[in-house]
N, C-alpha and C positions, 0 to 999 in steps of 0.2 A: 471499318469497322470493325475487333473480334467479338463474337459475343460467348456468352457463358457457356458450356457444357461438354468441356477437357478439362484436360489439367492441365496448366502455363506457366510460364514466369511470374505472371500476373497472379492467379490464383495460388501457386508457392509462396509469394512474397507477402501474401495474404494474412496463409497461414504461418507464415513466421511471424509476423506480427502480431500476430493472434495468442501466438505461442510466449513472446515479449512481455507481453499485457498479462495471459495467463503465471508467468514467469513469476513479478514483479508483482500482481496481487496476493499471489503464493507465501510467496517468503517475505518481503515488506507488511503484509496482512498482519503475521503475528506480531510484526515493528510496530506496526500500527496500535495492536492491542495492547503491547506491555505499557506503549508510551501513555494510553489513555487509562491504565487501570494503576499503573505503581505507584500513583504518589494516595490511592486510597488502599491499597493492598498493605503498601509496609506502613506500622506503625510506628518507626521510630527512621533516624536518620540510615544509622548501618543500612536498616532493612532494604529501605528504598533504594539505597547503594546496591546493594544485592539486586535486588531486581532489572536497576538500569543496567549493571552489568553481565546479564545473559546476552542484551544485544550488541553491547558495546563493543564487542572484536569484531561484529562480522555487519552490523548494520550499513554502513558506504556502500557495500560492496553490491546488496540489494539494490542500490539506487542504478548502479549498471542498467539493469534492465529497461528502468523509465527510461532512462536517457537514450541507450539501442533504439528504444519503440520508438522514439520522436525523433533521432537519426535516420534510420532505418523508411520510418513513414516520408520523412522529406526527401527521403531519396530516391525511393521506389515510385511513392506515388507523390509528387510535388503539388499538383492539383487539388488532391486530396489534404494535404499539410497546407497550402495558402487559406481553402477556405474556411475548416478550420479552428486552425491558429488566430487569422483574422477573424473571424466570426465569436469567437469566444474569447477571444483575446484577455478581457477583464479577468475571467473566471479562472484561467490556465496563468494568470499573473497572480491572481491570491495562491494556489495551487504550488507557484516557486517561492512565495512568500513563505506558504506553511511550511514550503520542505528543509528551505532555508533557517526557518526557527526551529524547525525540530531539530534539525542534523547540530546546530551551534547548542542544542540544549543536552540534547546528548551530549558531546565531548566538553562543555563546559562548566555544565550543574555541580560535580566533584571538581570542582581544579580548586574553588575555595570553600572554605569550613565554616563562610559567614552564616547564618542561618537563614538571614534577607535577602542573602545571593541565593541560595535551593533555593527558596520558598517562591520566588520568582519566576522560576526556571519551573519546578514541580505544577504551577498554573500555565505557563506558554506550553508546557510537552503536551498534556492531554488536549489544549486547546488545536494546537495543529496537528495533533494525531488524528483525530477528531474530523479534522476540518477537509482532510486530503481523501480520503476515500470516500465522503457525502458527497465534495466536490465532482470529484471524480464519475463518481456514478451517476450524479445529473448530468455529468457533459453523456458517457456511454447510453444512456436511457431515450436523452434528447436526441442523435445523433442517429441511432435505431427507429424511433418512433415518428420523426420527423420533424422538420423546421422548416420555416418557410425562405427560403431561397431565389433569387432572382433569374432566370434564364442565363445568366453568365458562369451559375453556379455558387453566387457570393449569396452568403447569410444576410438574412435582412428580418427588420423587427427588434435588433438592440437585442441584449444579451438579457433580457428577461424572457425569451423565447423556450429559454433552457428550460426554465421553472415550473415545469406541470406536476399534475398528483402522481403520475408516471416516475418523472426524474426524480421528485422530494422521494415516495418513495422507495426508490432504488437506491436515492443516496443513504437513504435511513439504516434499510437492511443490509447495504454495505459495512457501514458503523457497528452496527449489533453483531454482524457477521465476523467480522473481525475482533472486536473486545472478545467475544466470544473464543476466536480461535488464538487471541493472544493469553484468554486464561487460561487453557491447556498446555499451549506451549511451558506456559511458568508452572502447572503442574511438575511437570515433567522436565522442568530445568533446576527449577529452586528444592532443599531439604528441610527439615524440620517445620516448624510452625506454616513457613509459608506456602508448602506444599499443599497444604493443608487446606489454606484460604483461599490457596487459588483456585484449587477444585470445586469449593465452597462458592465461590462467585462464578465463576463455569456454569454450575446448575441452577444457580439463580440467574445466568442471563442466558440460559437457553431459554424456558418456553419468548421471551420476547423475542429473539432473534429466528425462532421456532414460525411463527405469525407471521412476522415481514416479510421472513422468507418465502413462506405461502403465500401470499400474500402479493409477492413478488411475481413468482412461479405461474398462479393462476394467470396476473394478470396478462404475463408476457406468453401465456400460452394462449390468450384470446387473441391479443394483437398478431400473433403469428399467423392463426390460424384465414386471417384479411388479407396481412401485408408480406408475408413471408413469400419469397420466390420459391423455396425449399423448406416447408414447415418442419418434413418429417426428421431432419436432422433435431431440430430445435427440441420437437418433443420429445425425442429420447436423450437429449441433453437434461434437460430440465427433470426428465422421468428419470433419469441414476444419479442427478445432481441432489434434489430433496430430502431423498431415503439416507444416501450416506452425512448431508448435515442431521438429520432426524435424531442418525443412529447415535450420535457423537453426547446426547444426553443421559441416555442411559448406560453407556459406555465408562461416562465422567462418572455416575452414581455409582458402578461396579467397580470401582477403582483404576479403572485400566484407561488411566488420560494418555496414553501414547497411543490406544486402538483408536480413541474419541481422537486426539489433534488429527490424527491418519484422515477420517472422514470429513472433521473439516475442510481437510487440504484439497482431499477428495472433490469436496462440494465446490470450494473455491473454486478450482480450476474448472469444472465442468461446465458452474455456471456462468463466467465470463463468456467459457465457449459456445456457450448455448447463447452470448449475444450476437458473436460475431458469425455461431452461422445462422441467426439470424438477418443479420445486415446484407449477406453475400447474396448476388456478387456485388450489390454497390456496399457504397464507402460512408455516403452521409444518407438519408431520404428525405429528400423533399416534400412538403406540405400544403406546397403551392399548386395550384391546376394551372396545369400548362408547361409549369416549368421542372424538367425531367431531375431523378435523381443522379447524383454521382457515381460511378461506377467505378471498379478498378481497373477498367480500360479504356475509359474516358480521361481517368489521372495519372495513368500510368508515366513510369520515363521511358525510354529510347530500349529496344532490344540489347545491344550493345551493354548499358550501362546495370540491366536487370543481371543479364550474366554473368559480369565482372563480381558483381557485389554477392551473386549466388556461392561463386567460386570463395569469393572472403569470407563469406558465412561459413562454409562447410572448413575450412580451414579454423576460423577463431569458439563460434561456437559450443564445440566438444571441448574446448580449452576454457573456458568460462564455467561450463557446467561442472569440469571435472574440479575446476578450481570451489567452486561452489559444496560440492558435496567434500570436498576435503579440509575446508575451513568448518563445516558445520561437524564434521568429526573430534577434530582437533580442542573445537572449543564445548565440547559435550558435555564436561563435567556438571555438575548440581552444585549451586550453588547456595549459602545462607547466610545468615547474620552477622554469625563466628570470624566472617573471609571477612568483616571487613568492621568489624571492632577492632579499627584497632587509632594507632596518633595520629594527630593531624597532618591534615595535606603537606607539601613541599614548598608548596605556595605560602601557606601560612606560616614555616619557617622561614620563608624570606621574611616574611613582611615583618614577623617578630625580632627576626635577625637586625637588619633596619631602626627598627625601634630601638631596640635596645644600645645602638651606634648610636644613635641621638642622644639618648640618657644618657649614654657617655659623655660626650662633646658637649653637651650643656652643666652638666657636673665635673667638668674638668679633670675628665679622665677620671672619675669615683665608677663603683657600678650601679647601674643605674635604680639598685634599689637602695642606695645611699650607702653601701659600703661598711665593711667593718676594718 
């Protein structure tokens, strides 16, 4: 059995999985924020269309990060994957359903101009966009704080063991942070009144996010002092992340939304990194006396598998990063209500044409309006 203390393939893949989750939270974080806010920031349908269009071309590319993170966990640490996904299967199933609903809402909301159709998606989108970060925050907080486990490394006690005060706080902190993150993103991607409204929303959200993030940071630091194998990196990451998040409010007030967005981006990466630093070299912490925690060494694949995966990652990860940067650059234009105050959608034209044909048939070939 190997022990921690030197850099090896197990540590490398733990770091890579952490990076994948950081990328997902960073990129999909503002997507979640946009999904939570757009029905409330948009005063009419063209405005809501404009707000949603800021993420429409790129949202699905951000989902790649969570898919690869799950796949990498399965391939590099099958023991971790088996214990976590089987122990928390109902929560992960709820996350999957929320991801599906959110994706369908983004793609289908503007496919039909029926107001009732769009209202349904305008309800589904904020709920699913808030549920995903909340549930993921609960899961990550629980596995770092500790859950009941038996001698085989399986989670015992049911799904309810996830929901402690600390894990629920983490979930709410992520929701508030991503709402702020999304508001700042909209402030730099929209124009006219939408930009001003998004910036004011960010200023209103900042105190709520600040209080929750301070509580999360203090609680995490206190727990790390007694349970983390390597507490110093945790303190450093938390100490850098909280000021980065705190700076976003004053920067937004000074009308510098891009700098404020950079602050929330840095805070997202640093605070997620702090959770993984608190976990290492464990992958799931056991709160049951006599049942050891799962570690990267006890749950890892064989050496050959890790070597092969490392070669593949070295080739394709840079490609994914280049694509993400390119996509963000291509779709960088500001959007406003004027861009979407247009005629009905093609689907509406198709259904209207079908209605006209039915009218023609019922009137013996005369125009649907009665004909002149």
